[in-house]
SENU-64530 format. One record per residue (C-alpha): x, y, z; residue number from 0. Coordinates in Angstrom, 1 decimal, m for minus. Layout:
REM SENU-64530
atom east: X, north: Y, up: Z, i: NUM $
...
//
This chain:
REM SENU-64530
atom east: 22.3, north: m4.5, up: 11.6, i: 0 $
atom east: 23.1, north: m3.9, up: 7.6, i: 1 $
atom east: 20.5, north: m5.7, up: 5.3, i: 2 $
atom east: 21.3, north: m8.1, up: 2.5, i: 3 $
atom east: 20.8, north: m8.6, up: m0.8, i: 4 $
atom east: 17.3, north: m9.5, up: m1.8, i: 5 $
atom east: 16.7, north: m12.4, up: m4.6, i: 6 $
atom east: 17.5, north: m10.6, up: m7.7, i: 7 $
atom east: 15.0, north: m10.4, up: m11.1, i: 8 $
atom east: 17.6, north: m10.6, up: m13.2, i: 9 $
atom east: 21.2, north: m11.5, up: m13.5, i: 10 $
atom east: 23.6, north: m8.9, up: m12.8, i: 11 $
atom east: 25.2, north: m9.8, up: m16.7, i: 12 $
atom east: 21.5, north: m8.5, up: m18.1, i: 13 $
atom east: 22.0, north: m4.9, up: m16.0, i: 14 $
atom east: 25.7, north: m4.5, up: m17.6, i: 15 $
atom east: 24.4, north: m5.4, up: m21.1, i: 16 $
atom east: 21.9, north: m2.6, up: m20.5, i: 17 $
atom east: 24.1, north: m0.3, up: m19.3, i: 18 $
atom east: 27.0, north: m0.9, up: m22.0, i: 19 $
atom east: 24.4, north: 0.2, up: m24.3, i: 20 $
atom east: 23.6, north: 3.2, up: m22.9, i: 21 $
atom east: 27.3, north: 3.8, up: m22.7, i: 22 $
atom east: 27.7, north: 3.2, up: m26.0, i: 23 $
atom east: 25.2, north: 6.3, up: m26.6, i: 24 $
atom east: 27.2, north: 8.3, up: m23.7, i: 25 $
atom east: 29.9, north: 7.5, up: m26.6, i: 26 $
atom east: 28.4, north: 8.9, up: m29.8, i: 27 $
atom east: 27.2, north: 11.8, up: m28.2, i: 28 $
atom east: 30.8, north: 12.3, up: m26.4, i: 29 $
atom east: 29.4, north: 13.1, up: m22.8, i: 30 $
atom east: 31.6, north: 11.5, up: m19.5, i: 31 $
atom east: 28.2, north: 10.9, up: m17.2, i: 32 $
atom east: 24.1, north: 10.5, up: m17.6, i: 33 $
atom east: 22.0, north: 11.5, up: m14.9, i: 34 $
atom east: 19.1, north: 9.1, up: m15.0, i: 35 $
atom east: 15.9, north: 10.6, up: m12.7, i: 36 $
atom east: 12.9, north: 8.7, up: m15.1, i: 37 $
atom east: 11.6, north: 5.9, up: m12.1, i: 38 $
atom east: 11.1, north: 3.5, up: m15.3, i: 39 $
atom east: 14.7, north: 3.7, up: m15.9, i: 40 $
atom east: 16.0, north: 3.7, up: m12.9, i: 41 $
atom east: 14.2, north: 0.5, up: m12.6, i: 42 $
atom east: 15.4, north: m0.6, up: m15.9, i: 43 $
atom east: 19.1, north: 0.4, up: m15.3, i: 44 $
atom east: 19.4, north: m0.6, up: m11.5, i: 45 $
atom east: 16.2, north: m3.5, up: m10.4, i: 46 $
atom east: 15.4, north: m0.8, up: m7.8, i: 47 $
atom east: 11.5, north: m0.9, up: m7.7, i: 48 $
atom east: 10.5, north: 0.8, up: m4.6, i: 49 $
atom east: 8.6, north: 3.4, up: m5.4, i: 50 $
atom east: 10.0, north: 6.5, up: m3.4, i: 51 $
atom east: 8.8, north: 9.8, up: m4.6, i: 52 $
atom east: 11.5, north: 12.1, up: m3.0, i: 53 $
atom east: 13.9, north: 13.4, up: m5.4, i: 54 $
atom east: 16.7, north: 10.5, up: m6.7, i: 55 $
atom east: 18.9, north: 10.0, up: m9.6, i: 56 $
atom east: 21.2, north: 7.0, up: m11.1, i: 57 $
atom east: 24.7, north: 8.9, up: m12.1, i: 58 $
atom east: 26.1, north: 6.6, up: m15.1, i: 59 $
atom east: 29.9, north: 7.5, up: m15.7, i: 60 $
atom east: 31.6, north: 6.3, up: m18.3, i: 61 $
atom east: 34.4, north: 5.6, up: m16.8, i: 62 $
atom east: 32.6, north: 3.2, up: m13.6, i: 63 $
atom east: 31.4, north: m0.1, up: m14.3, i: 64 $
atom east: 28.2, north: 0.4, up: m11.7, i: 65 $
atom east: 26.5, north: 3.9, up: m11.6, i: 66 $
atom east: 25.9, north: 5.2, up: m8.7, i: 67 $
atom east: 22.2, north: 5.8, up: m7.2, i: 68 $
atom east: 21.7, north: 8.8, up: m5.0, i: 69 $
atom east: 18.5, north: 9.2, up: m3.3, i: 70 $
atom east: 17.2, north: 9.7, up: 0.4, i: 71 $
atom east: 19.0, north: 8.2, up: 3.1, i: 72 $
atom east: 15.8, north: 5.9, up: 4.2, i: 73 $
atom east: 15.6, north: 4.6, up: 1.0, i: 74 $
atom east: 19.6, north: 3.3, up: 0.9, i: 75 $
atom east: 18.4, north: m0.4, up: 2.5, i: 76 $
atom east: 15.6, north: m1.0, up: 0.0, i: 77 $
atom east: 18.4, north: m0.1, up: m2.7, i: 78 $
atom east: 20.9, north: m2.0, up: m1.4, i: 79 $
atom east: 18.2, north: m5.2, up: m1.5, i: 80 $
atom east: 16.5, north: m4.7, up: m4.8, i: 81 $
atom east: 19.3, north: m3.4, up: m6.8, i: 82 $
atom east: 22.1, north: m5.9, up: m8.2, i: 83 $
atom east: 24.7, north: m3.2, up: m7.2, i: 84 $
atom east: 27.1, north: m2.7, up: m4.3, i: 85 $
atom east: 26.8, north: m1.1, up: m1.5, i: 86 $
atom east: 29.6, north: 1.6, up: m2.2, i: 87 $
atom east: 27.5, north: 2.7, up: m5.2, i: 88 $
atom east: 24.6, north: 3.8, up: m3.2, i: 89 $
atom east: 24.5, north: 6.7, up: m1.7, i: 90 $
atom east: 21.9, north: 8.5, up: 0.5, i: 91 $
atom east: 21.4, north: 12.3, up: 1.1, i: 92 $
atom east: 20.8, north: 13.6, up: 4.4, i: 93 $
atom east: 17.4, north: 15.2, up: 5.8, i: 94 $
atom east: 18.7, north: 18.8, up: 5.0, i: 95 $
atom east: 17.7, north: 18.3, up: 1.7, i: 96 $
atom east: 13.8, north: 18.2, up: 2.2, i: 97 $
atom east: 11.3, north: 20.3, up: 2.5, i: 98 $
atom east: 13.7, north: 23.7, up: 1.8, i: 99 $
atom east: 12.4, north: 25.0, up: m0.8, i: 100 $
atom east: 16.1, north: 26.0, up: m1.3, i: 101 $
atom east: 16.8, north: 22.8, up: m2.0, i: 102 $
atom east: 16.5, north: 19.1, up: m2.5, i: 103 $
atom east: 18.0, north: 15.6, up: m3.5, i: 104 $
atom east: 19.0, north: 17.1, up: m6.9, i: 105 $
atom east: 21.6, north: 19.1, up: m5.3, i: 106 $
atom east: 23.6, north: 16.3, up: m4.0, i: 107 $
atom east: 23.4, north: 14.5, up: m7.4, i: 108 $
atom east: 25.3, north: 17.8, up: m8.6, i: 109 $
atom east: 27.9, north: 18.2, up: m5.1, i: 110 $
atom east: 28.7, north: 14.7, up: m6.8, i: 111 $
atom east: 28.7, north: 15.5, up: m10.1, i: 112 $
atom east: 31.1, north: 18.3, up: m8.9, i: 113 $
atom east: 33.2, north: 16.3, up: m6.6, i: 114 $
atom east: 33.9, north: 13.9, up: m9.9, i: 115 $
atom east: 35.8, north: 16.6, up: m11.2, i: 116 $
atom east: 32.7, north: 16.9, up: m14.2, i: 117 $
atom east: 32.2, north: 20.4, up: m13.9, i: 118 $
atom east: 33.3, north: 21.2, up: m17.3, i: 119 $
atom east: 32.5, north: 18.1, up: m18.8, i: 120 $
atom east: 29.8, north: 16.8, up: m21.5, i: 121 $
atom east: 26.2, north: 15.5, up: m18.9, i: 122 $
atom east: 23.1, north: 14.4, up: m20.2, i: 123 $
atom east: 20.1, north: 14.8, up: m18.8, i: 124 $
atom east: 16.4, north: 13.6, up: m18.7, i: 125 $
atom east: 15.5, north: 17.0, up: m19.3, i: 126 $
atom east: 11.8, north: 16.0, up: m20.2, i: 127 $
atom east: 11.6, north: 14.1, up: m16.8, i: 128 $
atom east: 12.6, north: 17.4, up: m15.2, i: 129 $
atom east: 10.3, north: 20.0, up: m13.8, i: 130 $
atom east: 11.5, north: 23.7, up: m15.1, i: 131 $
atom east: 13.3, north: 24.1, up: m11.6, i: 132 $
atom east: 15.3, north: 21.3, up: m11.5, i: 133 $
atom east: 16.2, north: 21.9, up: m14.9, i: 134 $
atom east: 17.7, north: 25.4, up: m14.3, i: 135 $
atom east: 18.8, north: 24.1, up: m11.0, i: 136 $
atom east: 21.2, north: 22.2, up: m13.3, i: 137 $
atom east: 22.1, north: 23.9, up: m15.7, i: 138 $
atom east: 22.3, north: 27.4, up: m12.8, i: 139 $
atom east: 24.8, north: 24.8, up: m10.6, i: 140 $
atom east: 27.0, north: 23.0, up: m13.7, i: 141 $
atom east: 27.7, north: 26.8, up: m16.0, i: 142 $
atom east: 30.5, north: 25.3, up: m17.5, i: 143 $
atom east: 29.4, north: 22.0, up: m18.1, i: 144 $
atom east: 27.8, north: 20.9, up: m21.8, i: 145 $
atom east: 24.7, north: 19.9, up: m20.8, i: 146 $
atom east: 22.4, north: 17.5, up: m23.0, i: 147 $
atom east: 19.1, north: 16.0, up: m23.6, i: 148 $
atom east: 19.5, north: 12.4, up: m22.8, i: 149 $
atom east: 15.5, north: 12.4, up: m22.6, i: 150 $
atom east: 14.7, north: 9.5, up: m24.9, i: 151 $
atom east: 17.8, north: 7.8, up: m24.9, i: 152 $
atom east: 17.0, north: 4.7, up: m22.6, i: 153 $
atom east: 13.5, north: 4.3, up: m23.7, i: 154 $
atom east: 14.5, north: 3.5, up: m27.3, i: 155 $
atom east: 16.8, north: 1.1, up: m25.6, i: 156 $
atom east: 14.3, north: m0.5, up: m23.7, i: 157 $
atom east: 11.7, north: m1.0, up: m26.5, i: 158 $
atom east: 13.5, north: m4.3, up: m27.3, i: 159 $
atom east: 13.3, north: m6.4, up: m24.5, i: 160 $
atom east: 15.5, north: m9.2, up: m24.0, i: 161 $
atom east: 14.4, north: m12.8, up: m23.8, i: 162 $
atom east: 14.7, north: m12.3, up: m19.6, i: 163 $
atom east: 12.3, north: m9.9, up: m20.0, i: 164 $
atom east: 9.6, north: m11.6, up: m22.0, i: 165 $
atom east: 9.4, north: m14.1, up: m19.2, i: 166 $
atom east: 8.4, north: m11.3, up: m16.8, i: 167 $
atom east: 5.8, north: m10.4, up: m19.4, i: 168 $
atom east: 4.3, north: m13.4, up: m19.5, i: 169 $
atom east: 4.0, north: m13.3, up: m16.3, i: 170 $
atom east: 2.3, north: m10.6, up: m15.5, i: 171 $
atom east: 0.3, north: m11.1, up: m18.8, i: 172 $
atom east: m1.3, north: m14.3, up: m16.9, i: 173 $
atom east: m2.2, north: m12.2, up: m13.8, i: 174 $
atom east: m4.3, north: m10.1, up: m16.3, i: 175 $
atom east: m5.7, north: m12.9, up: m17.8, i: 176 $
atom east: m6.8, north: m14.2, up: m14.2, i: 177 $
atom east: m8.3, north: m10.9, up: m13.2, i: 178 $
atom east: m10.8, north: m10.5, up: m16.2, i: 179 $
atom east: m11.8, north: m13.9, up: m15.5, i: 180 $
atom east: m12.2, north: m13.0, up: m11.9, i: 181 $
atom east: m14.4, north: m10.3, up: m13.3, i: 182 $
atom east: m16.9, north: m12.4, up: m14.9, i: 183 $
atom east: m17.2, north: m15.1, up: m12.3, i: 184 $
atom east: m18.2, north: m12.3, up: m9.3, i: 185 $
atom east: m19.3, north: m9.2, up: m11.1, i: 186 $
atom east: m23.5, north: m9.8, up: m11.0, i: 187 $
atom east: m26.3, north: m7.5, up: m10.7, i: 188 $
atom east: m26.8, north: m5.9, up: m7.1, i: 189 $
atom east: m22.9, north: m5.6, up: m6.8, i: 190 $
atom east: m21.2, north: m2.6, up: m5.8, i: 191 $
atom east: m18.7, north: m1.7, up: m8.2, i: 192 $
atom east: m16.5, north: m1.3, up: m5.2, i: 193 $
atom east: m17.1, north: m4.9, up: m4.6, i: 194 $
atom east: m16.1, north: m6.1, up: m7.7, i: 195 $
atom east: m13.2, north: m3.8, up: m8.0, i: 196 $
atom east: m11.6, north: m5.4, up: m4.9, i: 197 $
atom east: m11.9, north: m8.9, up: m6.0, i: 198 $
atom east: m10.3, north: m7.9, up: m9.2, i: 199 $
atom east: m7.3, north: m6.2, up: m7.4, i: 200 $
atom east: m7.1, north: m9.1, up: m4.9, i: 201 $
atom east: m6.5, north: m11.4, up: m8.3, i: 202 $
atom east: m4.0, north: m9.1, up: m9.5, i: 203 $
atom east: m2.1, north: m9.2, up: m6.0, i: 204 $
atom east: m2.6, north: m13.2, up: m6.0, i: 205 $
atom east: m0.7, north: m13.5, up: m9.3, i: 206 $
atom east: m1.4, north: m16.6, up: m11.4, i: 207 $
atom east: 0.7, north: m19.7, up: m11.8, i: 208 $
atom east: 2.3, north: m19.3, up: m8.4, i: 209 $
atom east: 3.4, north: m16.3, up: m9.5, i: 210 $
atom east: 2.1, north: m12.7, up: m7.2, i: 211 $
atom east: 1.3, north: m9.7, up: m8.6, i: 212 $
atom east: 4.3, north: m7.4, up: m7.3, i: 213 $
atom east: 2.1, north: m3.8, up: m7.7, i: 214 $
atom east: m1.2, north: m2.7, up: m8.6, i: 215 $
atom east: m1.6, north: m0.6, up: m11.5, i: 216 $
atom east: m4.9, north: 1.5, up: m11.4, i: 217 $
atom east: m7.7, north: m0.3, up: m12.6, i: 218 $
atom east: m10.1, north: 1.3, up: m15.0, i: 219 $
atom east: m14.2, north: 0.3, up: m14.4, i: 220 $
atom east: m16.1, north: 2.1, up: m16.5, i: 221 $
atom east: m20.1, north: 1.0, up: m16.1, i: 222 $
atom east: m22.8, north: 1.8, up: m17.8, i: 223 $
atom east: m22.8, north: 5.9, up: m19.2, i: 224 $
atom east: m19.5, north: 5.5, up: m18.1, i: 225 $
atom east: m18.4, north: 3.5, up: m21.1, i: 226 $
atom east: m18.0, north: 6.4, up: m22.9, i: 227 $
atom east: m15.0, north: 7.5, up: m20.3, i: 228 $
atom east: m11.9, north: 5.2, up: m21.0, i: 229 $
atom east: m10.1, north: 6.5, up: m18.0, i: 230 $
atom east: m12.2, north: 6.5, up: m14.9, i: 231 $
atom east: m12.5, north: 4.0, up: m11.9, i: 232 $
atom east: m15.3, north: 2.8, up: m10.4, i: 233 $
atom east: m17.7, north: 4.6, up: m8.4, i: 234 $
atom east: m20.1, north: 4.5, up: m5.9, i: 235 $
atom east: m22.7, north: 2.6, up: m8.0, i: 236 $
atom east: m24.1, north: m0.6, up: m8.0, i: 237 $
atom east: m24.0, north: m2.7, up: m11.0, i: 238 $
atom east: m27.8, north: m3.5, up: m12.4, i: 239 $
atom east: m29.3, north: m5.8, up: m15.1, i: 240 $
atom east: m28.4, north: m4.6, up: m18.6, i: 241 $
atom east: m25.1, north: m3.1, up: m17.2, i: 242 $
atom east: m22.2, north: m2.7, up: m19.6, i: 243 $
atom east: m19.2, north: m2.6, up: m18.0, i: 244 $
atom east: m15.6, north: m1.9, up: m20.0, i: 245 $
atom east: m12.8, north: m3.1, up: m17.8, i: 246 $
atom east: m9.1, north: m2.2, up: m18.4, i: 247 $
atom east: m6.3, north: m3.8, up: m16.2, i: 248 $
atom east: m3.0, north: m4.5, up: m16.0, i: 249 $
atom east: m0.9, north: m7.5, up: m14.2, i: 250 $
atom east: 2.7, north: m6.7, up: m12.8, i: 251 $
atom east: 5.9, north: m8.5, up: m11.9, i: 252 $
atom east: 8.6, north: m6.5, up: m11.3, i: 253 $
atom east: 7.0, north: m3.2, up: m13.0, i: 254 $
atom east: 6.4, north: m5.0, up: m16.0, i: 255 $
atom east: 3.1, north: m4.3, up: m17.5, i: 256 $
atom east: 0.6, north: m6.6, up: m19.5, i: 257 $
atom east: m2.8, north: m4.5, up: m20.1, i: 258 $
atom east: m5.9, north: m6.6, up: m21.0, i: 259 $
atom east: m9.4, north: m4.9, up: m21.9, i: 260 $
atom east: m12.7, north: m6.7, up: m22.2, i: 261 $
atom east: m16.2, north: m5.9, up: m22.1, i: 262 $
atom east: m19.2, north: m7.6, up: m20.1, i: 263 $
atom east: m22.7, north: m6.8, up: m20.4, i: 264 $
atom east: m25.0, north: m8.3, up: m17.3, i: 265 $
atom east: m28.3, north: m9.1, up: m19.1, i: 266 $
atom east: m28.9, north: m9.0, up: m23.3, i: 267 $
atom east: m26.6, north: m7.5, up: m25.4, i: 268 $
atom east: m27.6, north: m4.8, up: m27.7, i: 269 $
atom east: m27.6, north: m5.0, up: m31.3, i: 270 $
atom east: m25.1, north: m2.2, up: m31.1, i: 271 $
atom east: m23.0, north: m3.7, up: m28.6, i: 272 $
atom east: m22.7, north: m6.9, up: m30.6, i: 273 $
atom east: m21.7, north: m5.1, up: m33.6, i: 274 $
atom east: m19.1, north: m3.1, up: m32.2, i: 275 $
atom east: m17.7, north: m6.2, up: m30.4, i: 276 $
atom east: m17.4, north: m8.3, up: m34.0, i: 277 $
atom east: m15.7, north: m4.8, up: m35.7, i: 278 $
atom east: m13.4, north: m4.7, up: m33.1, i: 279 $
atom east: m12.3, north: m8.3, up: m33.0, i: 280 $
atom east: m12.2, north: m8.0, up: m36.7, i: 281 $
atom east: m9.9, north: m5.1, up: m36.5, i: 282 $
atom east: m7.4, north: m6.9, up: m33.8, i: 283 $
atom east: m7.4, north: m10.5, up: m35.6, i: 284 $
atom east: m6.4, north: m7.6, up: m39.1, i: 285 $
atom east: m4.0, north: m6.1, up: m36.7, i: 286 $
atom east: m2.7, north: m9.6, up: m35.9, i: 287 $
atom east: m2.1, north: m11.1, up: m39.0, i: 288 $
atom east: 0.3, north: m8.1, up: m40.5, i: 289 $
atom east: 2.4, north: m7.6, up: m37.1, i: 290 $
atom east: 5.7, north: m8.8, up: m37.6, i: 291 $
atom east: 9.5, north: m7.7, up: m37.3, i: 292 $
atom east: 10.0, north: m5.4, up: m40.6, i: 293 $
atom east: 6.6, north: m4.3, up: m40.6, i: 294 $
atom east: 5.9, north: m0.3, up: m40.2, i: 295 $
atom east: 3.9, north: 0.4, up: m37.2, i: 296 $
atom east: 1.6, north: 2.7, up: m39.5, i: 297 $
atom east: 0.7, north: 0.7, up: m42.0, i: 298 $
atom east: m0.1, north: m1.8, up: m39.3, i: 299 $
atom east: m2.5, north: 0.9, up: m37.8, i: 300 $
atom east: m4.3, north: 1.4, up: m41.1, i: 301 $
atom east: m4.9, north: m2.2, up: m42.0, i: 302 $
atom east: m6.6, north: m1.6, up: m38.5, i: 303 $
atom east: m8.3, north: 1.2, up: m39.0, i: 304 $
atom east: m9.7, north: 0.3, up: m42.4, i: 305 $
atom east: m10.7, north: m3.1, up: m40.7, i: 306 $
atom east: m13.2, north: m1.4, up: m38.4, i: 307 $
atom east: m14.2, north: 1.1, up: m40.2, i: 308 $
atom east: m15.7, north: m1.6, up: m42.8, i: 309 $
atom east: m18.1, north: m2.9, up: m40.0, i: 310 $
atom east: m19.5, north: 0.8, up: m39.6, i: 311 $
atom east: m17.4, north: 2.0, up: m37.0, i: 312 $
atom east: m14.9, north: 4.5, up: m37.2, i: 313 $
atom east: m11.2, north: 4.2, up: m34.5, i: 314 $
atom east: m10.1, north: 7.7, up: m33.7, i: 315 $
atom east: m7.7, north: 6.8, up: m31.3, i: 316 $
atom east: m4.3, north: 5.0, up: m31.9, i: 317 $
atom east: m4.5, north: 1.2, up: m32.5, i: 318 $
atom east: m1.8, north: 0.5, up: m29.6, i: 319 $
atom east: 1.6, north: 1.6, up: m28.0, i: 320 $
atom east: 4.9, north: m0.2, up: m26.6, i: 321 $
atom east: 4.6, north: m1.4, up: m22.8, i: 322 $
atom east: 7.1, north: m2.6, up: m20.5, i: 323 $
atom east: 8.3, north: m1.6, up: m17.1, i: 324 $
atom east: 5.4, north: 0.9, up: m16.4, i: 325 $
atom east: 2.3, north: 0.8, up: m18.2, i: 326 $
atom east: 3.2, north: 2.8, up: m21.3, i: 327 $
atom east: 7.3, north: 3.3, up: m22.9, i: 328 $
atom east: 6.2, north: 6.8, up: m24.6, i: 329 $
atom east: 8.1, north: 5.5, up: m27.8, i: 330 $
atom east: 6.6, north: 3.8, up: m30.0, i: 331 $
atom east: 2.9, north: 4.1, up: m31.6, i: 332 $
atom east: 0.4, north: 1.8, up: m33.6, i: 333 $
atom east: m0.8, north: 4.8, up: m35.4, i: 334 $
atom east: m1.4, north: 6.1, up: m38.9, i: 335 $
atom east: 1.8, north: 7.9, up: m40.3, i: 336 $
atom east: 4.0, north: 6.2, up: m37.4, i: 337 $
atom east: 7.2, north: 5.1, up: m39.7, i: 338 $
atom east: 8.5, north: 2.7, up: m37.0, i: 339 $
atom east: 9.8, north: m0.2, up: m38.2, i: 340 $
atom east: 8.8, north: m3.4, up: m35.7, i: 341 $
atom east: 11.7, north: m5.5, up: m34.4, i: 342 $
atom east: 11.8, north: m9.0, up: m32.5, i: 343 $
atom east: 10.6, north: m8.7, up: m29.2, i: 344 $
atom east: 8.9, north: m5.4, up: m28.9, i: 345 $
atom east: 5.9, north: m5.4, up: m26.7, i: 346 $
atom east: 2.8, north: m3.7, up: m27.4, i: 347 $
atom east: m0.8, north: m3.1, up: m26.5, i: 348 $
atom east: m3.1, north: m3.7, up: m29.1, i: 349 $
atom east: m6.1, north: m1.8, up: m28.4, i: 350 $
atom east: m8.7, north: m1.7, up: m30.1, i: 351 $
atom east: m11.0, north: 0.2, up: m28.0, i: 352 $
atom east: m13.1, north: 3.0, up: m29.3, i: 353 $
atom east: m15.6, north: 5.5, up: m27.8, i: 354 $
atom east: m18.2, north: 6.8, up: m30.2, i: 355 $
atom east: m20.4, north: 8.6, up: m28.0, i: 356 $
atom east: m20.5, north: 10.4, up: m24.4, i: 357 $
atom east: m22.0, north: 7.5, up: m22.8, i: 358 $
atom east: m20.7, north: 4.6, up: m24.8, i: 359 $
atom east: m17.4, north: 3.1, up: m25.6, i: 360 $
atom east: m16.6, north: m0.5, up: m25.9, i: 361 $
atom east: m13.0, north: m2.5, up: m25.3, i: 362 $
atom east: m11.1, north: m5.0, up: m26.6, i: 363 $
atom east: m7.1, north: m5.6, up: m26.4, i: 364 $
atom east: m4.5, north: m7.9, up: m25.8, i: 365 $
atom east: m0.7, north: m7.3, up: m24.7, i: 366 $
atom east: 1.5, north: m8.8, up: m27.5, i: 367 $
atom east: 5.1, north: m9.5, up: m28.6, i: 368 $
atom east: 6.4, north: m8.9, up: m32.2, i: 369 $
atom east: 8.4, north: m12.0, up: m33.6, i: 370 $
atom east: 10.8, north: m12.5, up: m36.3, i: 371 $
atom east: 8.0, north: m14.5, up: m38.2, i: 372 $
atom east: 4.6, north: m12.7, up: m36.9, i: 373 $
atom east: 3.5, north: m12.2, up: m33.2, i: 374 $
atom east: 2.9, north: m13.9, up: m29.8, i: 375 $
atom east: m0.6, north: m13.0, up: m28.0, i: 376 $
atom east: 0.6, north: m12.6, up: m24.3, i: 377 $
atom east: m2.3, north: m12.5, up: m22.6, i: 378 $
atom east: m5.0, north: m15.2, up: m23.3, i: 379 $
atom east: m8.3, north: m14.0, up: m21.8, i: 380 $
atom east: m11.2, north: m15.3, up: m24.3, i: 381 $
atom east: m11.6, north: m13.0, up: m26.8, i: 382 $
atom east: m15.0, north: m12.1, up: m26.3, i: 383 $
atom east: m18.0, north: m10.1, up: m25.2, i: 384 $
atom east: m18.6, north: m11.0, up: m21.7, i: 385 $
atom east: m22.4, north: m12.1, up: m21.4, i: 386 $
atom east: m23.6, north: m12.4, up: m17.3, i: 387 $
atom east: m26.2, north: m13.5, up: m15.7, i: 388 $
//
């Protein structure tokens, strides 16, 4: 029997507001349709959170209130349940488009565009999200269309969060905090890294304050000699006396991520560990003191970098990046030279992590929201070096 709509994360008006912003950009570019293929953008514009790895696209038509979601037939039910859209806005393509090197789901998208009489119109595509073959497919079958690159438009729109989105970010941040505290509770010498991460991930799934996690973002647990590497996961090793653990996790609510980093020491910290903690803490607090609407990203980064250097540690990586749906939005960075002016309800992962040797680094970070007068720190776990017995 047919499925029915499930609980909606946001009201219909929220999605129509987002679509109106996209359509305003379409009008500026004089294009009649946009094909959205970035998964985060599909979530942002429809509410779909199913993790399908088959080709799919959301077609936004200037003449139509709702977009048209074109995806594999077996994923239609999830789209009906999750999105704000009516069933007639969701189209499933047949299995003939699967496993064929000559065609895929994008051919179904192209067929729809041609059926709508758009073969000679201006059409926007997220070209940076497409493989070379896929981009050539669109260009080759839409020879008379005026193709424009629409790659960064939705990213820029979703950089500014609505108040409803901020609620989801706060819920995700509370889950992140719970994961940090669970790590401090369970990690002890003799424990396998795998068992530690199992407890942490379990907490990220169970959630906080009655709100479960709705996705598990890859957790990074880098222990001892691997603390110089920021992006490795747990190993088959066992935690030992004096093991250092750098943990980076993100609670997730409806695809909204709130990353956090904390460092743990199983035993007595070295002088270097204490000093780098103080350097990063000072840099983080200096950044929080200057972040507000109207501040410039690069100037914020400069304050952070100069502060950590005064404490004897040079930070080589950027000081943060825009977050929201998915771990990174790939728009604004808190890095030297970035001229982006901060606006209210931008959200960032303010990341002080430094990897100073191949076998040594330290991490400390918060998820934050820019406000008119300053900053709201979304994550609230103790901002300390966790010393575990």
